[in-house]
C-alpha positions in Angstrom: 57.7 -32.7 -12.8 56.8 -35.4 -15.7 55.0 -37.3 -12.9 53.1 -35.0 -11.7 51.4 -33.9 -14.8 50.6 -37.2 -16.0 48.9 -37.5 -12.2 47.1 -34.9 -13.0 45.5 -35.8 -16.1 44.7 -39.4 -15.0 42.8 -37.4 -11.8 40.9 -35.7 -14.2 40.1 -38.4 -16.6 39.1 -40.2 -13.3 36.8 -37.1 -12.2 35.2 -36.5 -15.7 34.5 -40.9 -15.9 33.1 -40.9 -12.1 31.3 -37.9 -12.6 29.4 -38.9 -16.0 28.6 -42.2 -14.1 27.0 -40.2 -11.2 24.9 -37.9 -13.6 23.8 -41.2 -15.7 22.7 -43.0 -12.3 20.9 -39.8 -11.3 19.3 -39.2 -14.3 18.2 -42.7 -14.8 16.9 -43.0 -11.6 14.4 -40.4 -11.9 13.4 -41.5 -15.3 12.3 -44.8 -14.2 10.4 -44.0 -11.0 6.6 -44.5 -11.3 4.1 -44.2 -8.7 1.7 -47.1 -7.6 -1.9 -45.9 -7.4 -4.9 -47.5 -7.4 -8.3 -45.9 -9.2 -9.6 -43.9 -6.6 -6.0 -42.5 -5.7 -5.8 -41.8 -8.9 -8.5 -39.2 -8.8 -7.4 -37.6 -5.6 -3.8 -36.8 -7.2 -4.9 -33.6 -8.7 -2.0 -32.0 -10.8 0.2 -34.0 -9.8 -1.1 -37.3 -11.5 -0.8 -35.2 -15.0 3.2 -35.0 -14.4 4.1 -38.3 -13.2 5.2 -41.8 -14.5 2.4 -43.7 -12.6 1.7 -47.7 -12.2 -2.6 -48.3 -12.2 -4.0 -51.7 -10.9 -7.7 -52.7 -11.6 -9.7 -55.1 -12.8 -10.5 -55.4 -16.6 -14.1 -54.6 -17.4 -16.0 -57.5 -19.2 -16.5 -56.5 -22.9 -14.3 -53.7 -23.1 -11.3 -54.7 -24.4 -10.8 -53.3 -28.3 -7.6 -55.0 -30.0 -5.7 -53.4 -32.7 -2.7 -55.8 -33.1 -0.2 -55.1 -30.3 -2.5 -52.3 -29.1 -5.2 -52.2 -27.0 -7.8 -50.3 -25.5 -9.9 -51.2 -22.4 -11.6 -50.1 -19.1 -10.2 -50.6 -15.8 -12.4 -50.9 -12.9 -12.3 -50.8 -9.2 -13.8 -54.0 -8.5 -13.9 -57.6 -10.2 -17.5 -57.3 -12.0 -19.3 -59.7 -9.7 -18.4 -58.1 -6.9 -21.3 -56.3 -5.2 -19.1 -53.4 -4.7 -19.0 -53.2 -8.6 -21.7 -51.1 -9.4 -20.2 -48.0 -7.5 -16.4 -48.8 -8.3 -14.6 -46.2 -10.3 -13.6 -47.0 -13.8 -10.8 -45.6 -16.0 -9.8 -46.0 -19.7 -6.6 -47.1 -20.4 -5.3 -46.9 -24.3 -2.0 -49.4 -24.2 0.4 -48.7 -26.9 3.6 -51.0 -26.6 5.6 -52.9 -28.2 4.7 -56.4 -27.1 0.8 -57.5 -27.5 -0.8 -57.9 -24.2 -0.1 -61.1 -21.9 -2.2 -64.5 -22.8 -4.0 -63.7 -19.1 -5.4 -60.3 -20.1 -8.8 -61.1 -20.0 -12.5 -60.3 -18.8 -12.0 -59.6 -15.3 -8.0 -60.4 -15.1 -6.4 -58.2 -12.4 -4.3 -55.8 -14.6 -1.3 -53.5 -13.8 -1.1 -50.8 -16.2 2.4 -48.4 -16.4 2.7 -45.2 -18.2 1.1 -41.4 -18.0 -2.4 -39.9 -16.8 -3.2 -37.6 -19.9 -5.8 -34.2 -19.4 -8.0 -36.2 -21.3 -8.7 -38.4 -18.7 -7.3 -41.4 -20.7 -4.6 -43.6 -19.3 -1.9 -44.0 -21.7 0.2 -47.3 -20.7 3.5 -48.4 -22.3 3.4 -51.6 -20.2 0.6 -54.2 -19.1 0.6 -56.7 -16.7 -2.0 -59.2 -15.8 -2.9 -61.9 -13.4 -5.1 -64.9 -14.1 -8.9 -63.9 -14.1 -10.9 -65.2 -10.8 -12.7 -67.4 -13.0 -9.9 -70.0 -12.7 -10.7 -70.3 -8.8 -12.7 -72.8 -7.4 -16.4 -71.5 -7.3 -19.0 -71.4 -4.3 -22.7 -73.5 -4.9 -24.1 -69.9 -5.2 -21.6 -69.1 -8.6 -19.2 -66.6 -6.9 -15.6 -67.7 -7.0 -14.0 -68.2 -3.4 -10.3 -67.5 -2.1 -8.4 -70.6 -2.1 -7.7 -72.5 0.7 -4.7 -72.5 2.4 -2.2 -74.9 1.6 -1.5 -77.9 3.8 1.3 -80.3 4.2 0.5 -83.9 2.9 2.8 -86.8 2.6 3.5 -86.2 -0.9 4.9 -82.5 -0.4 7.5 -83.9 2.6 8.8 -86.5 0.4 11.8 -85.8 -1.5 12.0 -84.4 -4.8 11.6 -86.8 -7.9 15.4 -87.5 -9.4 15.6 -86.4 -13.4 15.4 -89.1 -15.9 18.8 -91.2 -17.1 18.7 -89.8 -20.2 18.8 -86.0 -19.5 22.2 -84.0 -19.2 23.1 -82.1 -16.7 22.9 -78.8 -18.9 19.6 -78.8 -19.1 
């Protein structure tokens, strides 16, 4: 009789623990889910835009960055400023209030990804910010516009074996 009572207690404890883990996993998944949208798609989302965690992609409009410590206000543009489509592209004001300052690559015309919520005031309130290198680092054409990088080709240097580390480095490095 005593053995079945202990088995019942252990079974109930296991069920409570497994139930708690499942509940935490389900609520954590829902809280961290975010939709990736472009600025154009954001405008077409309707009320769903105000109720969802979103990730918005665009290019930082030149001259729009206003930094106050780790907080930044800027404008995301649908197109890069030197693109012929930039004049008719959609824009989005973003207010970033994260715990870390923006990355070093966050500059004018950099491609940026902001994660947060869209407010009814038309401002995107970001809590996370990522930036790619601006296109100004790409080689330019004779007319001054950036070009796409040429495809990588194999050369004699790229097919050789990797260099061995210097003898004075330890294996822990």
